[in-house]
Every structure is written in C-alpha cells, then in structure tokens.
BAPA-906977 format. One record per residue (C-alpha): residue number from 1; x, y, z negated. Coordinates in pm, whole numbers, plus 32768, in hexadecimal, padded with zeros to 4 digits. Each point is the difference from the previous one (the first is absolute). Layout:
N
<filo NUM,<X,Y,Z>>;
...
***
This chain:
378
<filo 1,<7FBE,6D19,7111>>;
<filo 2,<7F9B,804C,8166>>;
<filo 3,<8117,807D,80E0>>;
<filo 4,<7F0B,8074,810B>>;
<filo 5,<7EE1,80F0,7FBC>>;
<filo 6,<7EA0,7F7A,801F>>;
<filo 7,<7EA5,8099,8000>>;
<filo 8,<7EE4,7F19,7FAA>>;
<filo 9,<7EA3,807B,805F>>;
<filo 10,<7ED3,7F5D,7F54>>;
<filo 11,<7EAD,8082,8075>>;
<filo 12,<7EE3,7FCC,7F0A>>;
<filo 13,<7EB6,808F,807D>>;
<filo 14,<802E,8178,801B>>;
<filo 15,<813F,7FF5,7F34>>;
<filo 16,<815D,7FC7,8088>>;
<filo 17,<8118,7F93,7F18>>;
<filo 18,<8160,8043,807D>>;
<filo 19,<8123,7F5D,7F4D>>;
<filo 20,<8159,8072,806D>>;
<filo 21,<8119,7F17,7F97>>;
<filo 22,<817A,7FFC,8018>>;
<filo 23,<80EB,8122,803F>>;
<filo 24,<7F4D,812F,8090>>;
<filo 25,<8138,80C6,8055>>;
<filo 26,<8097,80BF,8124>>;
<filo 27,<80D0,7ED1,8062>>;
<filo 28,<7EBE,7F59,8075>>;
<filo 29,<7F65,812E,80A8>>;
<filo 30,<7F9E,7F4A,8142>>;
<filo 31,<7F55,7EE9,7F41>>;
<filo 32,<7F4C,80F6,7F1D>>;
<filo 33,<7F73,80C6,8124>>;
<filo 34,<7F8E,7EBF,80A8>>;
<filo 35,<7F53,7F88,7EC4>>;
<filo 36,<7F5A,8151,7FD1>>;
<filo 37,<7F77,8002,8163>>;
<filo 38,<7F85,7E98,7FE6>>;
<filo 39,<7F0C,8055,7EE7>>;
<filo 40,<7F90,8150,808D>>;
<filo 41,<7EC0,7F71,8094>>;
<filo 42,<7FA2,7F54,7EB7>>;
<filo 43,<8036,8148,7F46>>;
<filo 44,<7F19,80B9,80ED>>;
<filo 45,<7EEA,7EFD,7FD6>>;
<filo 46,<8008,7FF0,7E82>>;
<filo 47,<7F52,80E7,7F0C>>;
<filo 48,<80EA,7FBD,7EDF>>;
<filo 49,<8176,7FC3,8023>>;
<filo 50,<80D0,7F84,7EDD>>;
<filo 51,<817B,7FE9,8013>>;
<filo 52,<8092,7F0C,7F04>>;
<filo 53,<816C,8061,7FC8>>;
<filo 54,<8052,7EEC,7F07>>;
<filo 55,<80BC,7F31,8106>>;
<filo 56,<80ED,8112,8073>>;
<filo 57,<8165,7FAB,7F9D>>;
<filo 58,<80AE,8139,8088>>;
<filo 59,<7F7A,814E,8069>>;
<filo 60,<8097,813F,808C>>;
<filo 61,<7F72,8142,808E>>;
<filo 62,<7FC1,7F71,815B>>;
<filo 63,<7F47,7ECF,7F7F>>;
<filo 64,<7F33,80D4,7F11>>;
<filo 65,<7FA1,80E9,811D>>;
<filo 66,<7F8D,7EE0,80E1>>;
<filo 67,<7F19,7F8A,7EEA>>;
<filo 68,<7F8C,8162,7FBF>>;
<filo 69,<7FA5,8028,8171>>;
<filo 70,<7F21,7ECC,7FE6>>;
<filo 71,<7F56,809A,7ED4>>;
<filo 72,<7FCE,814D,80B2>>;
<filo 73,<7F7C,7F50,8136>>;
<filo 74,<7EE7,7F71,7F2E>>;
<filo 75,<7FC3,8144,7F45>>;
<filo 76,<7FEE,80C5,8147>>;
<filo 77,<7EBB,7F51,805C>>;
<filo 78,<7F68,8036,7EAA>>;
<filo 79,<8055,7EA3,7F7F>>;
<filo 80,<8081,7FB9,7EA5>>;
<filo 81,<816F,7F9F,7FE3>>;
<filo 82,<80C5,7FB4,7EC6>>;
<filo 83,<814D,7F6A,7F92>>;
<filo 84,<8009,7EF5,7EEF>>;
<filo 85,<8118,7F3C,7F61>>;
<filo 86,<8107,810B,8034>>;
<filo 87,<813A,7FAD,7F39>>;
<filo 88,<8073,8106,7F09>>;
<filo 89,<8149,8038,80B6>>;
<filo 90,<7F41,8040,8147>>;
<filo 91,<7EF1,80E1,7F74>>;
<filo 92,<80D0,8140,8007>>;
<filo 93,<805A,7FCE,8170>>;
<filo 94,<7E97,7FB3,805D>>;
<filo 95,<7F87,8139,7F4A>>;
<filo 96,<80F9,80D5,80BE>>;
<filo 97,<7F9E,7F6B,8150>>;
<filo 98,<7E8E,803A,7FB9>>;
<filo 99,<8042,8175,7FDE>>;
<filo 100,<80AB,8023,8154>>;
<filo 101,<7F3B,80DA,80F6>>;
<filo 102,<7ED5,8010,7F17>>;
<filo 103,<7FEF,8178,7FEF>>;
<filo 104,<7F7E,80AF,8134>>;
<filo 105,<80D9,8134,803C>>;
<filo 106,<7F4A,8145,7FD4>>;
<filo 107,<7FBA,80B3,8149>>;
<filo 108,<80F2,8116,804B>>;
<filo 109,<7F6D,8156,7FBF>>;
<filo 110,<7F99,80C3,8133>>;
<filo 111,<8120,80E4,8064>>;
<filo 112,<7FD6,8173,7FE7>>;
<filo 113,<7FCB,8076,816B>>;
<filo 114,<80CF,8139,7FC7>>;
<filo 115,<8123,7F3B,7F6E>>;
<filo 116,<7FE0,7EFE,8116>>;
<filo 117,<801A,8112,8107>>;
<filo 118,<812B,8096,7F4E>>;
<filo 119,<80A2,7EA8,7FF3>>;
<filo 120,<7FC9,7FCD,8175>>;
<filo 121,<808E,8159,8042>>;
<filo 122,<8135,7FAC,7F32>>;
<filo 123,<8035,7EB8,80B9>>;
<filo 124,<7FD9,80AF,814E>>;
<filo 125,<80FC,8109,7F96>>;
<filo 126,<80FF,7EFA,7F9B>>;
<filo 127,<7FC5,7F45,8145>>;
<filo 128,<8029,8140,80CC>>;
<filo 129,<8143,8051,7F4C>>;
<filo 130,<8084,7EA6,804E>>;
<filo 131,<7F9E,8025,816F>>;
<filo 132,<80AF,8151,8016>>;
<filo 133,<8137,7F6B,7F5E>>;
<filo 134,<8009,7EDF,80F7>>;
<filo 135,<7FCA,80F1,8124>>;
<filo 136,<811D,80E2,7F91>>;
<filo 137,<80E7,7ED8,7FC4>>;
<filo 138,<7FC1,7F7F,815F>>;
<filo 139,<8030,815E,8090>>;
<filo 140,<814B,801F,7F49>>;
<filo 141,<8071,7EA8,8075>>;
<filo 142,<7FAA,805C,8169>>;
<filo 143,<80BB,8148,7FDF>>;
<filo 144,<8139,7F4C,7F87>>;
<filo 145,<7FDB,7F04,811C>>;
<filo 146,<7FEE,811C,80FF>>;
<filo 147,<8137,80A0,7F65>>;
<filo 148,<80B1,7EB1,8024>>;
<filo 149,<7F9D,7FE9,8170>>;
<filo 150,<8079,8164,8041>>;
<filo 151,<814F,7FA9,7F65>>;
<filo 152,<8019,7EB0,80B3>>;
<filo 153,<7F29,800D,813C>>;
<filo 154,<8062,7E9B,8052>>;
<filo 155,<7F3D,7F85,7ED0>>;
<filo 156,<7EB4,805D,80A4>>;
<filo 157,<7F4A,7EC3,8069>>;
<filo 158,<7FAA,8073,815D>>;
<filo 159,<7F6A,7EB5,806E>>;
<filo 160,<7F0A,8002,7EDF>>;
<filo 161,<7FAA,816E,8040>>;
<filo 162,<7FB6,7FC2,8172>>;
<filo 163,<7F2F,7ECE,7FAB>>;
<filo 164,<7F31,80C4,7F04>>;
<filo 165,<7FD4,811A,80FC>>;
<filo 166,<7F7D,7F02,80F9>>;
<filo 167,<7F0C,7F6D,7F01>>;
<filo 168,<7F71,813B,7F67>>;
<filo 169,<8032,80E9,8127>>;
<filo 170,<7FE5,7F5A,8152>>;
<filo 171,<7F07,7EF3,7F9B>>;
<filo 172,<7F22,8103,7F52>>;
<filo 173,<7FD7,80E1,8132>>;
<filo 174,<7ECC,7F52,8094>>;
<filo 175,<7F2E,8004,7EC3>>;
<filo 176,<8073,815F,7FA2>>;
<filo 177,<7FAA,8087,8159>>;
<filo 178,<7EAB,7F53,8003>>;
<filo 179,<7F94,8078,7EA7>>;
<filo 180,<8075,8166,802F>>;
<filo 181,<7F60,8009,815B>>;
<filo 182,<7EB4,7FA0,7F62>>;
<filo 183,<802C,80F9,7EE4>>;
<filo 184,<803E,811A,80F9>>;
<filo 185,<7ED3,7F98,80CE>>;
<filo 186,<7F1F,7FF6,7ECD>>;
<filo 187,<8070,8157,7F88>>;
<filo 188,<7FC4,8094,8158>>;
<filo 189,<7EA8,7F60,8020>>;
<filo 190,<7F92,8082,7EAE>>;
<filo 191,<808D,8159,8050>>;
<filo 192,<7F46,801B,8147>>;
<filo 193,<7EC0,7F7D,7F62>>;
<filo 194,<7FFB,8100,7EE6>>;
<filo 195,<80A7,812E,80A9>>;
<filo 196,<7F0C,7FE5,8123>>;
<filo 197,<7EEF,8089,7F1D>>;
<filo 198,<80BF,8148,7FE0>>;
<filo 199,<8080,8012,8164>>;
<filo 200,<8165,7FD2,7F89>>;
<filo 201,<805B,7EBB,80AA>>;
<filo 202,<8155,8081,8069>>;
<filo 203,<806A,8013,7E95>>;
<filo 204,<7FF0,7E86,7FF2>>;
<filo 205,<814D,7FF7,80B6>>;
<filo 206,<8097,80E7,7EFA>>;
<filo 207,<7F82,7F1D,7EEB>>;
<filo 208,<8082,7EC2,80A4>>;
<filo 209,<8155,8094,804F>>;
<filo 210,<8042,809C,7EAE>>;
<filo 211,<7F6E,7EE2,7F34>>;
<filo 212,<80BC,7EF3,80BD>>;
<filo 213,<8151,80AD,8010>>;
<filo 214,<8007,808C,7E9E>>;
<filo 215,<7F44,7F04,7F2B>>;
<filo 216,<7F48,7ED5,8089>>;
<filo 217,<8109,7F83,80F2>>;
<filo 218,<8110,7FCC,7EFD>>;
<filo 219,<7F0A,7FA3,7EED>>;
<filo 220,<7F4F,7EEB,80C2>>;
<filo 221,<814A,7F74,807F>>;
<filo 222,<809A,8004,7EA3>>;
<filo 223,<7ED3,7F4E,7F6A>>;
<filo 224,<800B,7EF8,8110>>;
<filo 225,<8176,7FCD,7FD3>>;
<filo 226,<7FCD,7FE0,7E88>>;
<filo 227,<7EFC,7EF1,8034>>;
<filo 228,<80BB,7F4F,8116>>;
<filo 229,<8174,8020,7FB4>>;
<filo 230,<7FFC,805F,7E90>>;
<filo 231,<7F3D,7ECA,7FA0>>;
<filo 232,<80EA,7F2C,80D5>>;
<filo 233,<8130,808F,7F4D>>;
<filo 234,<7F69,7FB5,7EAC>>;
<filo 235,<7FA1,7E9D,8064>>;
<filo 236,<8157,7FB8,8095>>;
<filo 237,<80C7,8083,7ED8>>;
<filo 238,<7F0D,7F5F,7F0C>>;
<filo 239,<8027,7EAD,80A5>>;
<filo 240,<8178,8025,7FF6>>;
<filo 241,<7FEA,805F,7E91>>;
<filo 242,<7F2C,7ECA,7FB6>>;
<filo 243,<80F9,7F1E,80B5>>;
<filo 244,<8123,80AB,7F49>>;
<filo 245,<80A1,8067,814A>>;
<filo 246,<803A,8160,7F7C>>;
<filo 247,<80B4,7F71,7ED0>>;
<filo 248,<80D0,7F2F,80ED>>;
<filo 249,<8067,8139,80BD>>;
<filo 250,<806F,80A4,7EBA>>;
<filo 251,<80C0,7EC4,7FA2>>;
<filo 252,<80BB,8011,814D>>;
<filo 253,<8063,8167,7FB2>>;
<filo 254,<7F0F,80A4,80F5>>;
<filo 255,<7F26,8124,7F9B>>;
<filo 256,<7E90,7FB3,8052>>;
<filo 257,<7FC2,8174,8039>>;
<filo 258,<8109,800D,8113>>;
<filo 259,<7F9C,7EB5,809E>>;
<filo 260,<7E84,8001,7FE6>>;
<filo 261,<7F71,8151,7F9F>>;
<filo 262,<80D1,8107,80B4>>;
<filo 263,<7FC4,7F74,8161>>;
<filo 264,<7E8A,7FEA,7FBF>>;
<filo 265,<7FDA,815F,7F74>>;
<filo 266,<80E4,8095,810A>>;
<filo 267,<7F32,7F56,8110>>;
<filo 268,<7EC3,8094,7F6B>>;
<filo 269,<8096,815E,7FF1>>;
<filo 270,<8069,7FE8,816E>>;
<filo 271,<7EC8,7F55,8086>>;
<filo 272,<7EEB,80C5,7F56>>;
<filo 273,<8048,8150,80AD>>;
<filo 274,<8008,7F4B,8151>>;
<filo 275,<7EBA,7F4E,7FB3>>;
<filo 276,<7F6A,814A,7F8E>>;
<filo 277,<8059,80A1,814C>>;
<filo 278,<7F6C,7EDE,80C4>>;
<filo 279,<7ECA,7FFD,7F27>>;
<filo 280,<7FCC,8177,8025>>;
<filo 281,<801B,7FEB,817B>>;
<filo 282,<7F0B,7EDC,8005>>;
<filo 283,<7F0A,80C2,7F25>>;
<filo 284,<8015,8133,80E2>>;
<filo 285,<7FC8,7F21,812D>>;
<filo 286,<7ED0,7F66,7F59>>;
<filo 287,<7F79,815B,7FBB>>;
<filo 288,<803C,805E,816D>>;
<filo 289,<7F38,7ED6,807F>>;
<filo 290,<7EDB,8056,7F1F>>;
<filo 291,<8019,816B,806E>>;
<filo 292,<7FE3,7F93,816B>>;
<filo 293,<7EE7,7F02,7FE2>>;
<filo 294,<7F3C,808B,7ED7>>;
<filo 295,<804F,8174,8004>>;
<filo 296,<8011,803B,8179>>;
<filo 297,<815B,8097,7FD9>>;
<filo 298,<80F9,7FA3,810F>>;
<filo 299,<8167,7F9A,7FB3>>;
<filo 300,<8090,8149,807F>>;
<filo 301,<7F1B,80CB,7F1F>>;
<filo 302,<8044,7F1A,7ED9>>;
<filo 303,<8179,801B,8028>>;
<filo 304,<7FF0,817A,802D>>;
<filo 305,<7F29,8027,7EC9>>;
<filo 306,<80E5,7F18,7F41>>;
<filo 307,<812A,80D0,806C>>;
<filo 308,<7F5D,8139,7F77>>;
<filo 309,<7F91,7F5F,7EB8>>;
<filo 310,<813B,7F52,7F8D>>;
<filo 311,<816B,805F,7FE0>>;
<filo 312,<814A,7F56,7FB9>>;
<filo 313,<7FD0,8058,7E91>>;
<filo 314,<7ED7,7F17,7FE3>>;
<filo 315,<80CB,7EE7,8097>>;
<filo 316,<8127,8048,7F19>>;
<filo 317,<7F22,7FFA,7ECB>>;
<filo 318,<7F82,7EA3,8053>>;
<filo 319,<8151,7F6F,8063>>;
<filo 320,<80B5,808E,7ECE>>;
<filo 321,<7F15,7F44,7F18>>;
<filo 322,<8042,7EAE,80A2>>;
<filo 323,<815F,7FB0,7F75>>;
<filo 324,<7F98,8057,7E9C>>;
<filo 325,<7EC9,7F29,8019>>;
<filo 326,<80D3,7EE5,808E>>;
<filo 327,<80F4,801F,7EDF>>;
<filo 328,<7EE5,7FEC,7F01>>;
<filo 329,<7F65,7ED1,80AD>>;
<filo 330,<814F,7F4C,8011>>;
<filo 331,<805E,8041,7E96>>;
<filo 332,<7EAE,7F96,7F79>>;
<filo 333,<7FF2,7EC8,80DB>>;
<filo 334,<815F,7F8A,7FA8>>;
<filo 335,<7FE7,8050,7E8C>>;
<filo 336,<7EB6,7F44,7FE2>>;
<filo 337,<8099,7ED9,80B7>>;
<filo 338,<811B,7FF2,7F02>>;
<filo 339,<7F01,8003,7EE3>>;
<filo 340,<7F63,7EB7,806F>>;
<filo 341,<8014,7EEE,7EF9>>;
<filo 342,<8003,7E8C,8041>>;
<filo 343,<7E9C,7FBE,8072>>;
<filo 344,<7F32,802B,813B>>;
<filo 345,<7F03,80C8,7F34>>;
<filo 346,<810F,80FB,7FA9>>;
<filo 347,<8063,801A,816E>>;
<filo 348,<7E9B,804C,806A>>;
<filo 349,<7FD0,80F9,7EE7>>;
<filo 350,<8140,80C1,804D>>;
<filo 351,<7FB5,8004,8174>>;
<filo 352,<7EA9,8098,7FBD>>;
<filo 353,<8099,80F7,7F0A>>;
<filo 354,<8106,8061,8103>>;
<filo 355,<7EFD,8057,8109>>;
<filo 356,<7F20,80BE,7F0D>>;
<filo 357,<8120,80CA,7F6D>>;
<filo 358,<8093,804D,8155>>;
<filo 359,<7EB8,8081,808E>>;
<filo 360,<7FBC,80CC,7EC6>>;
<filo 361,<815A,809F,8003>>;
<filo 362,<7FEF,8044,8175>>;
<filo 363,<7EBB,80C0,7FD4>>;
<filo 364,<8088,80BE,7ED2>>;
<filo 365,<813E,8053,80C0>>;
<filo 366,<7F32,807B,8127>>;
<filo 367,<7F3E,80E6,7F1A>>;
<filo 368,<8140,8089,7F66>>;
<filo 369,<8092,8041,8158>>;
<filo 370,<7EC0,80B0,806C>>;
<filo 371,<801D,80EF,7ED9>>;
<filo 372,<8175,8031,803D>>;
<filo 373,<7FE1,804C,8173>>;
<filo 374,<7EDB,80EA,7FC0>>;
<filo 375,<80CE,80BB,7EFC>>;
<filo 376,<8122,803A,80F6>>;
<filo 377,<7F17,805F,811B>>;
<filo 378,<8025,7ECE,80DE>>;
***
C-alpha cells in the first residue's frame, strides 16, 4: 500500500488516463494540490479524460474534491470526463461531491420600488434616531461636566482650554478674515451691478450691512469652523479611540468628557462669537472697498449709509447665534470622533460625516433662529 499519494498521467492520442493511487486525504493536502496542478496542462490538451480510481487506498472529502476539480476542469472546456473503478465504499462520497455547486442559484427577484423606498426610509429613520440619541447623550455629559466645573472650579483644565482657543481661534483669524472679506466684496459688487439698473445703488449698503451682521457673517464663519476645527476634533478623538488612549484615561479614573471634550467645546463656544465679529467687520470692509472703487461711493458716505441702515439689534442677532452653533459643531465633532472603530476607513468616514452633519445642523439652526427672531420682532 502506498503511503504517499500519486497521480499517474498516461496520454494516449486525444485521451488522457489519470490514475490516482495511495491515500487521497486531507493529511496530504499539499501533495494533492501539487499533483493536481502538475497535470493541469495535460487535462487542457486532451479531449477525453478518464480517472481510474481503482488504486486509491483512502479517500476523504478533500481528496474527492481535488479529483472532482480535475473532472470539472475538463468538462468546462466541453471535453468528456468520467470516473472509472470507483470502489463501492467511495462511491457515496464521490456522488455527494459531484453535486456540490452544481445548481446555479436562481436570480433574486427584482425588488418592489415602493417597498425599497419604504425600507430606505425606515433605515434612515432608525439612523436619525440613533444620531439624536448620541447627540443628546453627549449634551447631557457636557452639562454634567459643566456642573462639576462650577462646583469645583479648580477641575477646569485651563491649559487645555487656552491651547484650544489658540488653535481654533487665533490661528483661524487670517483665513476667516480673508474669506469673509471676499464674501462682503462679492455681495457688494453684485448689489451695485443689479441695483444700478433701478437707480437704487445706495440700497446695496443696506443689503451688505443687514445680510452680513444678521445671517452671512455668522453662517460663513460657522461653516468654516465646522470644516476646519470640527473635522480636526473628530480626527483627533478618533485616532485616540483607535489607539485605545481614551480607554486608558477611563482605566486611570479620568473622565474623557472632562479631559478631552469639555475644553474643546468650551473653546469653540468662546471663539466662534469672536471670529464672527472679526468676520463681520472684514466683510463690511470688503463691501466698503467695492463701494469706493466699483460704486463711486466714498468711505464717509458708505459709513454714514451703513449707520442709517443697521442697528445694534442686527449685530445682536448674529452674535447670539454663534454660541449655539459652536455648541452644535463641538458636540457633533466629538461624538463622531468617539464613534470611530478600529480602522483608518472608519476614521475617514466619521470625519466626513462630522463635517456634513455639522454644516447641515448649522444651516437648520440658522433657519430656526431666523424664524424665532422674526416672531419676536428682532
């Protein structure tokens, strides 16, 4: 009896006779695969392939499948392939192996478009409910952290707060001022261009002042902060989550909300109103330059018209929105960072989700504030 499996190949014209011998079992899997590959070329060149099983001393499912693959390789090209000399005690196993993967699964029926839409709506609803739950949990955790700081002011991590203010406040001033300056200039240019047809060029100053102070100033700044600082928060916390640094903080008895999240959100709430003020001034200055060079309106006239058009109420409306928008951006950014799993793909996905959600919620919040202030006469 052979202790090692063999595979004898005997070409005869267009016919190839294969004679496996010895134990064709899983214990010899490497040898079986090597033997199978060695005769692959002969199988492809032959029109008739016969496998003589009379020399097989032991056979299990793996060995039977290797032989079946040789048979199917011949049959795939339209060649005839048959087994002969199969022992009675191997025939049942060979019959079972021949039936594996023979039946092509029926194609799935086309889904009903109405049911598919309803299914998508249901999944979106469940996802929205989960997002709202996470948002409220983070809001509650921040509230408890603030209560703890009010009870023990020494627990506030002042160094971290100042550092975050420097990062998201001071370092953001140049880009915020540049973008809002350009936005103000563009609004003024378009206003002069279109109002000139009706002889109402002076109303461009009214439009720039009210739009910038009430809506666009805080909205543009909030969107830029969401893209600049919100994404950074998500990436930082996500990386810490992947490296298990947040778990390490909990193991040491430190609350991640107090150590990591509260300083970041507090810095956003403090910095965004300041950035909004700077951005609004830059936008008004941009509008003034366009008024001078494009609308032939001197600085004194522009400032006098601006003084008539706007009031402190318009400024208050814009500034009051800023802390709430900052709170929403901070909560979304930090909560998405904590939802990062263990892969770089998850980090990228949550960072993108953080920016998209923050911008969406900022715009929705701005719309709600617009309705609210209009209803109370501001």
